[in-house]
C-alpha positions in Angstrom: 146.1 78.3 -18.8 147.3 79.2 -15.1 150.7 79.2 -15.2 152.3 75.2 -14.9 150.1 73.7 -12.4 147.7 72.3 -15.6 144.7 74.6 -14.4 142.6 75.7 -17.2 139.4 77.6 -17.6 137.6 77.6 -20.4 135.1 80.6 -21.1 132.0 80.0 -23.2 128.8 81.5 -24.7 127.1 84.9 -22.8 128.5 85.8 -19.3 126.2 87.5 -17.0 128.0 90.8 -15.3 129.2 88.9 -12.0 131.2 86.1 -14.2 133.2 89.0 -16.4 134.0 90.2 -13.1 135.0 86.6 -12.0 136.9 85.8 -15.6 138.5 88.7 -15.5 139.8 88.5 -11.6 141.5 84.8 -12.7 143.0 86.2 -15.3 144.2 89.1 -14.1 146.0 86.7 -11.1 147.1 84.5 -13.6 148.9 87.8 -15.5 150.3 89.0 -12.6 151.6 85.6 -11.2 148.8 86.1 -8.0 149.2 82.9 -7.3 152.3 81.8 -6.0 151.0 77.9 -4.9 151.8 76.7 -8.4 154.1 74.4 -8.4 157.3 74.4 -10.3 158.7 71.8 -12.8 158.8 68.1 -12.0 161.7 66.4 -10.0 164.0 64.9 -11.8 165.0 61.8 -11.5 168.4 59.7 -12.6 167.5 56.3 -14.7 170.2 54.4 -12.5 168.5 55.6 -9.4 165.5 54.4 -10.8 166.5 51.4 -12.1 167.7 50.4 -8.2 165.3 51.4 -6.2 162.6 48.8 -8.5 165.4 46.4 -9.1 165.1 47.3 -13.1 168.0 46.8 -15.4 170.0 50.1 -17.4 170.1 49.6 -20.8 171.7 52.8 -22.3 173.4 56.0 -21.0 172.3 57.2 -17.9 169.7 59.9 -18.8 167.5 61.7 -16.1 163.9 62.6 -16.9 161.4 64.2 -15.4 158.1 62.4 -14.7 156.6 59.8 -16.3 153.4 58.9 -19.2 151.7 55.5 -20.3 150.0 57.4 -23.2 152.2 58.7 -26.1 150.1 61.0 -27.3 150.2 63.1 -24.3 154.4 62.6 -23.4 155.9 65.7 -23.3 160.2 66.4 -23.7 161.8 64.7 -21.0 159.6 62.2 -19.4 160.1 58.5 -19.1 157.2 56.7 -21.3 155.8 53.6 -19.7 154.5 51.0 -22.3 151.7 49.6 -20.6 150.7 45.6 -21.8 146.7 45.9 -21.9 144.4 45.9 -24.7 146.8 47.3 -27.0 150.5 46.5 -26.2 152.5 49.9 -25.4 155.5 48.6 -27.0 154.2 49.8 -29.8 154.2 53.6 -28.9 157.2 53.4 -27.8 158.6 55.5 -31.3 155.8 57.9 -31.2 156.7 58.5 -27.4 160.4 59.1 -28.3 159.0 61.4 -31.2 156.8 63.7 -28.8 160.7 64.0 -26.5 160.2 60.8 -24.3 164.3 60.6 -23.1 163.5 56.8 -21.4 161.4 54.2 -21.2 160.3 51.4 -19.3 160.5 47.7 -21.4 159.7 44.1 -20.6 160.0 43.3 -23.8 162.8 43.0 -27.3 162.2 46.3 -28.7 164.4 48.6 -31.5 164.4 51.6 -29.2 167.2 50.3 -26.5 169.6 49.8 -29.1 170.2 53.4 -29.5 168.4 55.1 -26.7 167.6 54.5 -22.8 165.5 51.9 -21.4 165.1 50.2 -17.7 164.5 46.5 -18.3 161.7 45.2 -16.1 159.7 41.6 -15.8 156.1 43.4 -16.0 156.1 47.3 -16.6 152.6 47.6 -14.9 154.2 46.8 -11.7 157.2 48.2 -12.1 155.5 51.8 -12.8 153.7 50.7 -9.0 157.5 50.1 -7.8 158.6 53.5 -9.3 155.7 55.6 -7.8 156.4 54.2 -4.5 159.5 54.8 -5.0 159.6 58.6 -5.9 157.0 58.8 -2.8 159.6 58.2 -0.4 161.9 61.1 -2.1 158.5 63.7 -1.7 158.3 65.8 1.2 154.6 66.8 1.0 151.2 66.2 2.6 149.4 63.3 0.5 145.2 63.2 0.9 143.7 60.4 -0.7 140.2 60.7 -2.4 137.3 58.0 -2.7 133.8 57.5 -3.0 130.7 56.3 -5.0 130.1 59.9 -6.2 131.7 63.3 -6.0 135.7 62.3 -5.4 136.7 63.9 -8.9 134.6 67.2 -8.3 135.8 67.0 -4.4 139.6 66.7 -5.4 138.8 70.1 -8.1 137.9 72.2 -5.4 140.0 70.9 -3.1 143.1 71.8 -5.2 141.5 74.8 -4.9 141.5 75.6 -1.8 144.6 73.8 -0.5 146.5 76.1 -3.5 145.1 78.9 -1.4 147.9 79.0 1.0 150.0 75.4 0.3 151.9 74.6 -2.8 149.4 72.1 -4.2 149.6 69.3 -7.5 146.1 67.0 -7.5 145.6 63.9 -10.6 144.4 65.2 -13.9 141.3 64.4 -14.6 139.6 60.9 -12.8 143.6 59.5 -13.3 142.7 56.9 -9.7 143.2 53.8 -10.9 146.7 52.0 -11.4 148.3 53.7 -13.9 147.0 57.3 -13.3 148.4 57.3 -9.7 151.5 56.5 -10.0 151.6 59.1 -13.1 150.7 61.6 -10.5 153.3 61.1 -8.3 156.3 60.5 -10.7 154.8 64.2 -12.1 154.4 66.2 -8.4 157.4 68.3 -8.6 159.9 68.2 -5.5 158.8 71.7 -4.2 154.7 70.0 -4.3 153.9 70.3 -0.4 149.8 69.0 -0.5 149.5 66.0 -3.3 145.9 65.3 -3.7 145.4 61.7 -4.9 141.9 60.2 -6.2 141.4 56.9 -5.8 138.8 54.8 -7.3 137.5 51.1 -6.4 137.3 48.5 -9.3 136.8 45.3 -5.8 138.5 44.8 -2.7 141.6 45.2 -1.8 142.0 47.8 -4.7 142.0 50.9 -2.6 144.1 49.2 -0.4 147.1 48.7 -3.3 146.5 52.4 -4.0 147.5 53.1 -0.6 150.5 51.0 -0.1 151.7 53.4 -3.0 151.0 56.9 -1.6 150.8 56.7 1.9 147.9 59.0 2.4 148.3 61.1 5.3 144.4 62.6 5.0 141.8 59.9 3.7 138.9 61.8 2.7 135.8 59.8 2.1 132.3 61.5 0.5 129.8 59.5 -0.5 129.0 55.5 -0.3 126.7 55.1 -3.2 125.1 53.2 -6.2 128.3 52.4 -8.0 130.2 49.5 -8.9 127.9 47.6 -6.5 128.2 44.6 -8.9 132.2 44.4 -8.3 131.0 43.4 -4.1 127.9 42.6 -3.5 126.2 46.2 -2.7 126.6 49.2 -0.7 127.5 47.2 2.4 130.3 46.1 -0.1 131.0 49.3 -1.6 131.5 51.0 1.5 133.7 47.9 3.0 135.7 49.1 -0.2 135.8 51.8 0.1 136.8 52.2 4.1 140.2 50.7 2.8 141.2 54.1 2.4 140.6 55.0 6.0 142.5 51.8 7.5 145.5 52.5 5.8 146.2 56.0 7.8 148.9 56.1 10.1 147.5 56.8 13.3 149.0 60.9 12.8 147.0 60.9 10.1 143.3 62.7 9.5 140.5 61.0 8.0 137.9 62.9 6.5 134.6 61.6 6.5 131.4 62.8 5.1 128.7 63.2 8.3 125.3 62.7 6.1 126.3 59.8 5.1 126.1 56.9 7.6 128.0 54.8 6.1 130.4 56.5 5.6 130.4 58.2 8.7 130.7 55.2 10.5 134.0 54.6 9.4 135.2 56.7 12.0 135.6 53.2 14.2 137.9 52.0 11.3 141.0 54.3 11.7 143.4 55.3 14.5 143.7 58.2 13.0 142.0 61.2 14.0 139.0 62.4 12.2 137.3 65.3 10.9 133.6 65.3 9.6 132.1 67.4 7.1 127.9 68.6 6.1 125.2 69.6 7.5 125.9 68.5 10.5 129.7 67.5 10.4 132.9 69.6 12.5 132.7 71.6 9.2 129.2 72.5 8.8 127.5 74.2 5.5 124.2 76.3 6.9 122.1 78.9 4.4 122.9 77.3 0.8 120.7 79.9 -1.9 121.2 79.0 -5.5 121.2 81.5 -7.9 119.3 81.0 -11.5 121.7 78.7 -12.6 121.7 76.5 -9.8 125.2 77.9 -8.4 125.5 77.6 -4.4 126.1 79.8 -1.3 126.4 79.1 1.6 127.9 80.0 5.1 130.4 77.5 6.9 131.3 76.8 10.3 134.4 75.1 11.2 137.0 74.9 13.6 139.3 77.1 12.6 136.7 80.5 12.1 133.0 80.8 10.1 132.7 82.2 6.5 130.5 82.4 3.6 131.2 81.5 0.0 129.6 81.3 -3.5 130.2 78.2 -6.4 130.5 79.0 -9.9 129.6 75.1 -10.4 125.8 73.9 -10.6 124.1 71.5 -8.0 123.3 71.6 -4.8 125.5 68.3 -4.4 128.6 70.7 -5.2 128.0 72.7 -1.6 129.0 68.7 0.3 132.4 68.5 -2.0 133.0 72.3 -1.3 133.0 71.2 2.5 135.2 68.8 2.3 137.8 70.6 0.4 137.1 73.1 3.6 138.0 70.6 6.0 140.8 69.5 3.9 142.3 72.8 3.3 141.9 73.4 7.3 144.0 70.3 8.2 147.0 71.3 5.8 146.9 74.6 7.4 145.4 77.0 5.0 143.6 80.5 6.1 139.8 79.7 5.4 139.2 83.0 4.4 141.5 82.2 1.5 140.7 78.9 1.0 136.6 80.4 0.7 138.0 83.1 -2.0 139.7 80.8 -3.7 136.6 77.8 -4.2 134.3 81.0 -5.6 136.7 80.6 -9.0 137.5 77.3 -8.9 136.6 74.5 -11.7 136.2 70.5 -12.0 137.4 68.3 -14.0 136.2 66.9 -17.3 132.5 66.9 -18.4 130.6 67.6 -15.2 127.9 70.5 -14.9 129.2 72.0 -17.5 127.5 75.4 -18.7 127.5 76.5 -21.9 125.2 78.4 -24.3 123.0 77.0 -27.6 123.3 79.8 -30.7 120.2 80.0 -29.9 120.5 81.5 -26.1 119.6 78.0 -24.4 121.8 76.0 -21.4 122.7 72.9 -21.7 124.5 71.5 -18.4 126.9 68.8 -19.8 127.4 66.2 -17.1 127.9 63.4 -19.1 131.2 62.2 -18.6 130.0 59.3 -15.4 126.1 58.5 -13.9 125.1 56.5 -11.1 121.8 56.7 -9.3 123.4 59.4 -6.8 124.9 61.1 -8.9 121.9 61.5 -11.3 119.6 62.5 -8.8 121.4 65.5 -7.9 122.0 66.4 -11.2 118.3 66.5 -11.9 117.4 68.6 -8.6 120.0 71.1 -10.0 118.1 70.9 -13.4 115.0 71.8 -11.9 116.5 74.7 -9.6 117.2 76.6 -12.4 115.5 79.5 -14.1 114.1 78.4 -17.2 111.5 77.8 -19.3 111.9 74.5 -20.1 114.4 72.0 -18.3 114.7 68.6 -20.1 116.8 66.1 -19.2 118.7 63.9 -21.8 119.4 60.5 -20.0 121.2 57.6 -21.2 122.4 54.5 -19.3 123.8 53.8 -15.8 126.7 51.7 -15.8 127.7 49.4 -13.4 125.1 49.0 -11.1 124.0 45.8 -9.6 119.8 46.1 -10.2 120.5 48.4 -13.1 116.1 47.9 -13.9 114.7 49.3 -10.9 117.5 51.7 -10.5 116.9 53.2 -13.4 112.9 53.3 -13.4 113.3 55.1 -10.3 115.3 58.3 -11.3 112.8 58.4 -14.3 110.0 58.6 -11.6 111.7 61.0 -10.1 112.3 63.3 -13.3 108.6 62.6 -13.6 107.8 64.1 -10.1 110.1 67.3 -10.8 108.3 68.0 -13.6 111.4 67.6 -15.9 110.6 66.8 -19.7 112.8 63.3 -20.3 114.7 62.5 -23.2 116.2 59.0 -22.9 118.7 57.2 -25.8 120.2 54.0 -26.1 118.3 52.6 -23.5 114.9 50.8 -22.2 115.6 50.2 -18.5 114.1 54.0 -17.7 110.9 52.5 -18.7 110.5 55.1 -21.5 110.8 54.7 -25.2 114.5 55.5 -26.6 114.5 58.1 -28.7 116.6 57.6 -32.3 116.6 61.4 -33.1 117.5 63.2 -30.0 117.5 66.7 -31.6 113.2 65.5 -33.0 112.8 64.8 -29.7 114.2 67.8 -28.1 112.3 70.2 -30.2 113.3 73.7 -30.9 115.2 76.2 -28.4 115.2 79.2 -26.9 117.2 81.8 -24.7 115.2 80.3 -21.2 115.6 76.8 -22.0 117.8 74.7 -20.0 119.4 70.5 -21.6 120.9 68.7 -19.2 122.5 66.1 -20.7 123.9 62.5 -18.4 124.8 59.2 -18.6 127.9 56.8 -17.8 130.5 57.8 -19.9 130.3 53.8 -22.1 126.8 56.0 -23.7 128.7 58.7 -25.4 126.4 61.4 -25.1 129.0 63.9 -25.8 127.7 63.8 -29.4 124.4 65.1 -27.7 126.2 68.2 -26.2 127.8 69.0 -29.8 124.8 68.3 -31.6 122.8 71.1 -29.6 125.7 73.3 -29.7 125.9 73.8 -33.5 122.0 73.3 -33.6 121.0 77.5 -34.5 117.2 77.1 -32.9 
């Protein structure tokens, strides 16, 4: 765990000599405090000021809280707890949050804890959370970077945090906290000395990103890819482009849109903003070239930018990560980070959650865990990465790609792409690929040994993390 910024680096399995050097350097930097840009504690907010800022009513003593949480399980001492009323009524967990150290809570219902604690009474806790974050954004002296896209936004966000962290005190949202709960708590939990705040913006329909932009007021807007994700919500790819483009439309004239030059729908968003535009990709202002992959499909590449040229390597597998890294380099340049420093910090950057995570089984086989999310664009990229790895057997364990508007053809096209790459394909839980789903994944995969690689990928709803756990415990 590096400093207080929440960056966790987990090392497991057998490491090559080069990887040992990288891990040694990372740990050494952490121990000697080499990373001065890790921010301090969240900004302290008086409950009375927060209540006045959002039109709520303070009940109980006027305390000071440090940031906010909407999940009682992850609440830390000193925070404000926000009970969200959804499938479960968050008011049921106020007591649990207080037990974990919450010093105050929002409330829209009578609750027993307002008698001997501090509460801010509001009409709707979800709307109050948005209002509180909007109020707190006005107190934050930082450049805000909004990131959206059908694929790559979380990985790009993590790489941006690394690149920007090379020269600016940088805070980024945890994991994929990109909705109307995750984005506000990211703002509220940002330390007051943050210089660059990076927030993901997810999309569930028209107007959703525009609403998030009203809260975060981004200075820089990054769009990664317009692809086949959530297309059923907006009527296809053109609808996705329209919804994602709400980010660049929200930028001030003094801001900067950072756009993927290799995606024509993203590149066309240039016409939708009065802000400056910086493009990235094979033909962008930040231009990548000479991409080479090692035996685990980790890329080395050259980059030319408006701020100079250089080369770097990534520790995350997949040629598609180069595009995400180019976006990170572009943002780092826009916020004034030295190019050489940004390129160096990218070499040890990791990405959140179960995205192209490498591990080793007891038998010596390699697992590529990419089971967090899937759509046709990200699925092709993961299969291409698997195909590029040095391996005896290359096995793709695939599950459902959710929330796409024409799932049958999309799944069959992925199956055809995997076949063209010569991959062994095991399908679980769906017949949409045109392949009989396996009842027993381990039996279908068969014995594995050193030099074999297994990719596990599906949408989160498919729950294929259990396959990774089974493989990790398997002896052969």
